[in-house]
Phi, psi and omega in degrees: 000138179287147181292150177275340173207164183224130174241130178245125177249132182275166178254207185284338182273190179276098186269154180222126178246129176247122171262100188257112179268000185296328178259009182141187186265109183271001186261125177294166181302328180281355180101172177236134177241128175242116180254104173291158182237220179296149178254136181271000179138184181298144001273000181086184179297138187232143175244130179235130175248132178238146179138172177246126189230164172273311182232139176226124177238125179246116178259120176263115179277318179203202187294336186227353184243157181167196178208159178231131171244115176246114188046049175072008174271118188273135172233114179260148177213156177220153171063033181262165166250271183272160174230141168243119181283172176274177182269097190243152173291314182235123178239136179235136180242118176255110181285159182302142179275328188282346185230163175275118182266139169239114189227155176233127175257123191202178176291152178251158182297337179271130181298139180087004183236153170237172176214153170246129188239130181280092176301329180264003179066028184264358177201175185278143170297130185233125172264138184226133168298150179305120176291152183273338183241308182204152169233125182243132175244117174259114181283161179282193188251015185247018179084070188275156169243128176236126177246126177246122179246191186306128180262175179304139179308329182272002182296128183210041179245158173294144178246121181238125180238123178245123177285164175261201182279350178273187180270096185268150175234131180230134176227143172236133175220138181053038181258138174246121175238091192233140174051041172287165179282358180212224180286147178289303183221132174232128180232122182235142171059024173264128185287329179221132178225125174242128181238113186234130172055040183253164174234122176235110195215143164077023184260162181219135175201167180299319175214153179057050187300319177280316189199132178234123181234128186245003183199166167074195181250128183240136174235125177247119188231125174059030186250165180235125178237110196213146171060034174263152181229128175258124190256354187295143182268350186281165180293341176256012174267165181131208185067063182304314179272305184227135168242116187239121176223032174268226183258303184222134173231131176242129179242116189205186176067034175082021177295152185231126172244104194227136169058035173266159186220138167249098194265352183289165185307315175249022177297132183229159181070069182304313176274308182220133166247120186245122171239037186291149179281332183251280180199158172254128179240123175237120186207180176055065168063032177274160189229127172244109187217149171059031178265162183220134173233132180298324181259277189219160179070063179304315175268306181223135167238126179238115181256338177222154177079182180274162176226119177236120181231118183227147178051059192230167170228118174240110187213151172071016182270153184223134174238138181295331184238295190227145171065073183300311178273306182225132166245119182234118179215077180225177173261025179244206187248136170251134181225109176246126183224139167051067180203187182227129171242113187218145169064026178267157185217139173233149179282338184227309189220132171075069179306314176269307185221132164253126180238124181269201190283055178280148186290325175194124183226160187229140165236111185234130177054051181240140172259119172250110189221139175062022173277156188209144167255121182213134182200132180273355177289143181280326193272001182245154183285158173222108192213138174074074180301321178267304185223138172237124178244116181251088170077002176267179172252115188233127177247120178252119186231143173049040186238165180238124175238108189222143176060031175268151188219154166240126182218156179136194173280106188253154170242183190287351176261357179273163175139210184074072184304314177268311187221133173242122178240124189208148164221130178238106193227159168299162183306140174088343184277143171284162182251206184262156176237134175247128176245126174241119183232130177051045181246158173242120177244101193222150173055029172268162187200171172240127189231091184280147171275337189264162177279172183093356177052053177280178178093137188227158171069079177300320178267301185224137174239117177250118193230132167246141183212153174055058174061021183257175178240134175232123185239135178235127180235127184239126181233135170050040184240171176234126177239103188223152173054032173268161184214141174229141177272002170240275179225162176068066179303315178269307185219135169243126174248117198225136169249126181262311184047065177291345178266358176072009185284334176078015183235020170288161184215122174249121182243135182231119175241128175233118187233124178049047180236164180240125177246103187218155174058025178266159186221147169218148183283344176248265186237157175069067180300312177273305183223134173234126186233122185231116174249184169092118347289156189104172189244129170249130181234132178229133174234128180241119185242110182068192177078200184208144170245105195229139168058024175276159183209153172211176186280320192247286195229135176075070177299317175276301185219137168238129179226142191261179168298161183057029180224153172238146177225121178242124179238129186207176172054055171077022174298139177246119179252104195220138169071020182269160190212143171187191177287310185229126178074064184304315178275299186223135170243116176260113187261151170090167186272347180237184181089172186214146175233131175234127177243118182234131173048043183220167189235129174247104195227140170057032172267164187222130168240123186293332176251293184231149167064069178303318177269312186212142163243127174249115181271332180177180181081205181246140179221124183231131173244128189205173172051052175086016175298145181231132174240108195218136169072015181273156186222132168205168178293320174231127181075066182306312177277303186218139175239124181243111176286314183193177178111196181235122183242127181235132171250124180221110180057055186235144175249121178241107189219152171059025174272152184222141173262107183232147174171182187280349183244177181278004180275026183284090189230150177071071178306308178272319183208135175242122183243109177276325179194171180102207185217131177235146177220153190224121187217165165056062171066036171289136183238129167251119190219130172057034170274159191216139175202176167291308181234135178073065183304316177270304184226139169236117191225132169261359195235187183277131184221141176237128180248120177258240179279088184217157181232135177237110186221140174073011180281159184217131174240130176290337178249258187248144173076077182303310176268312189221135167238128186218135168241010176248197176279126185235119188236110169271107175274339175084170353279111178255155180230125175241106191219145171058029175269159179224146171228137180291332177248266187243151173076066181303317173270303184226135172242121184224128174233021185274190179289317183223140168228120180244121178239100189241138172048042184224173184232135172244120182212147171067015179276160186217133174243139178292337178236284184227155173072066180303317172272302181226137165246114185237121166252017184286154175291328180226116174244125175234131178236118189225127181050042185243159176238122178239104194219145173067022179269154183224136172237133192244017177298142186269345183274163184293332179260023177241150182139223186075063183308315177274302186220136172242120182243123176242113186062182177071186181240134182232140178231124176250123191209180171063046178058032175290155185230131169244108192220147172058029174265162188216141168246097193257016177286171183304311178246030185297134186234154176069071179304319177270306184221138167239121179254118183239105174067039177217188175247133180235129176234124179247116188268179191305142170067016170281155187231129174240099189218152174058028172266163186211153176212167179266318185272301187198161174068067178304314179272302186224136168245122180245120182236114175056035179229177178245126185230138173230128179245122178245115175053047186258139172264115176245101192211153170061026175271161195214134164231043186233034174110346178298328181267349181152236179255119180305136185208073000272343183098058183254144173070071183302318179269301181221136175246123183241121185214166179116196187242128169059042176247167180228128174244125187242135178235113181254110175055046183260160173241120180245108186213150173061025175273155186225136174236140179285333182244282189227141174076070183302316181267300183226145177230128186235134190264165175300147179068016175240159181239127176248117175255123181238105189246094180079159177108195182224142168241099192221151171059025176272160189224133169237123183286359179245001181191185184271211190251016180266166190295312186258026177245212178299335170073064176301323180268300183226136170239127181248117185258055173096002178275195180248129177240121177243124182240134181206167176280143176249229174290343175224162178293161179268133177234121173240117183198000000 
């Protein structure tokens, strides 16, 4: 009968027992015990196990005692020195529990062998053939130190190290764990792990194929982890290169994490999957490149704890869904500094970086370039080619984001070539904030596969949704040469409100930054802002919006209804181009735009609004705002469809209405509808158009303290052309403007024109109305000065150097003065006023003096109209060469002609007027009635006759009409 157990006792020498399983199982069912005895010297009593096994377990009890189980066959030993283990697929070493072990796992002198050496002498030196599957070292409970150095070149098994209950320290240096049948390295419950100059490559596991660490602090220095594959399909699987769930992991010293894969359906973290409690640190010239994750985090995925990455290169990584380079979604801090993220790709969000709802994270001195979000699927989002921020607070500083793109089948909420910032939250929750400081964001873009030109925000897309808030703040940065095939070439600020509540808020602040050379194929070349329902708000403080362009509207900026736009502190909006609103396009019937102490200059709109188009809502220019050098066919400076437009201390100059058609109107401003007002030293200067050099208006306009000077119209209205209500409240100045046809200063055919407490001077019209040409139903001039204006029309019914009135009713009142005006055309008439088919009433104490004409009516020409002068001074007017060559020069003061009209003078003074031919003071035509009721006709001169009524008429010349003279409030004197 076979024995149930076997005991071998050694003697005093160096005994050696070999348990050879190659020919069968030599161990009885009860086990084998080898008791060493006295040792005669090195190497001491030895136990050798031979054979090929599946599992081998070596338990070290103390320095010389323990047991070995090979495929469950027990071998116990006592009093030994060295051990040689068997050739096993899986070998496990259990170090003693009762003492602190210091051990070295290293290459053995025999090829194909490794050994574990007791540096502290607490267990037996053990040599092992290279296991084919795995080697597990279980540390004791007294705080062990395990050092793993270069192993046998043929070693290709997984290495698993499990710490005990003490504070264990494990280090690996110059170790190669390559092409194992499973995971390369697994370390559990070790408080400290150092991996230096190691290579972990070609391994496969459900998670953490290259390396899995579940506890403690890990430092990886100068190591390469490459071509490992994590195959798990679960949401917690992945980590093709590294799976980290301990406390802290540092990767530094030029380490490389390359070409690892998380291939499972929800596999994440192609290079690294971090579930660390504290933080993951990657620094000192380390490289994360060419890794792949089916789900998220192509290079790195960090779900818990902090992430700190410095002095790094993260490139060529791919994630099927989110975070091509980095996926960070924790409630902790991400800190990326001094590195490069390039050529990374995600299928949906964050080609370079995906950043979740962290309280505050940083990207500092980082270059993000050539990252991309790309997906051919129609039903998934594609957002944030460089960076995607979902509800967190993220600060990007001193960084460069260039040549990042979003491409695929896109919809209108996709985009953000460089950065996508968004929060989609339940009602009442706050969203994420993006800070961009001292950055360059350039040459990023949106490239759709589908028609309809979807996708927004070539540089940045800021989105608020579901009653949430998304804020984007840009300081001291440059956003240039980005492109979108829909809207927002540089920046898109967008409210989505998919819950329909209407109270989401997207806020954009740009301070001391430059937005330039960006393009979009639709609207908003530089910035596009879309609210409704909900509020989109944009504030621009200083900086510049330059040379941006789009196809349709808002070359520089497009802003919608239910949005606000505030521009202040010296911002320059310059050189932008599109069809409508080269500088700014304000869309919709609500919302507001305020421009303060800023300049809108040298922008171009091929159709309307070279500087600005206002479609509706409120638009205010104030506190030193300047609109200069802009060009469009209509509204060179500003085109207003509707809304409320206010100018307060604003300069509008050198704008031009230019284009291929005759619709070139409103050099400074074109008002189609709405209401416009001008106050506090607003100046319109040197603007130019065919009609309305300064303003062309169909709507209601109020002018307060404003100046219109040096504007030019090739046709009508040198300063102003109006067919709406135009109200000068004063004190306004309209001076030195010119019109090729009528209305050198003002051309009005609207219902009402009120010119109160204001001055018209030095204006010139090529035909009629040097100061004003009025076809309005009601013209009122009150406490005004109209002086030094010229009309140069050559026909007899042309002129009106100061005022030309055709049809309608006109009232001159409140001590107004019409002086020194001229009708200098060949047959120019009405040096001060020419009334044609209308009614004129001049009230008390008004003065018409020192005006001149060539044909007739040095002061006033009345043709087929009704005129009443009350206590008016008509003096020193001339038709005797002051305007040119008299032709013939009748009616130095007033010339009355036409059929069935009545001119009435009540207590007026007509004096010192001069005619070259007839009627030095007054000239009256056949079929007209002249009533002179009180007042004086004195010291007038006619160079062809004396002072009687039917002679040359120095005072009055009556050419067959009716003259009625009577006393008024005062006697009538003619002398």
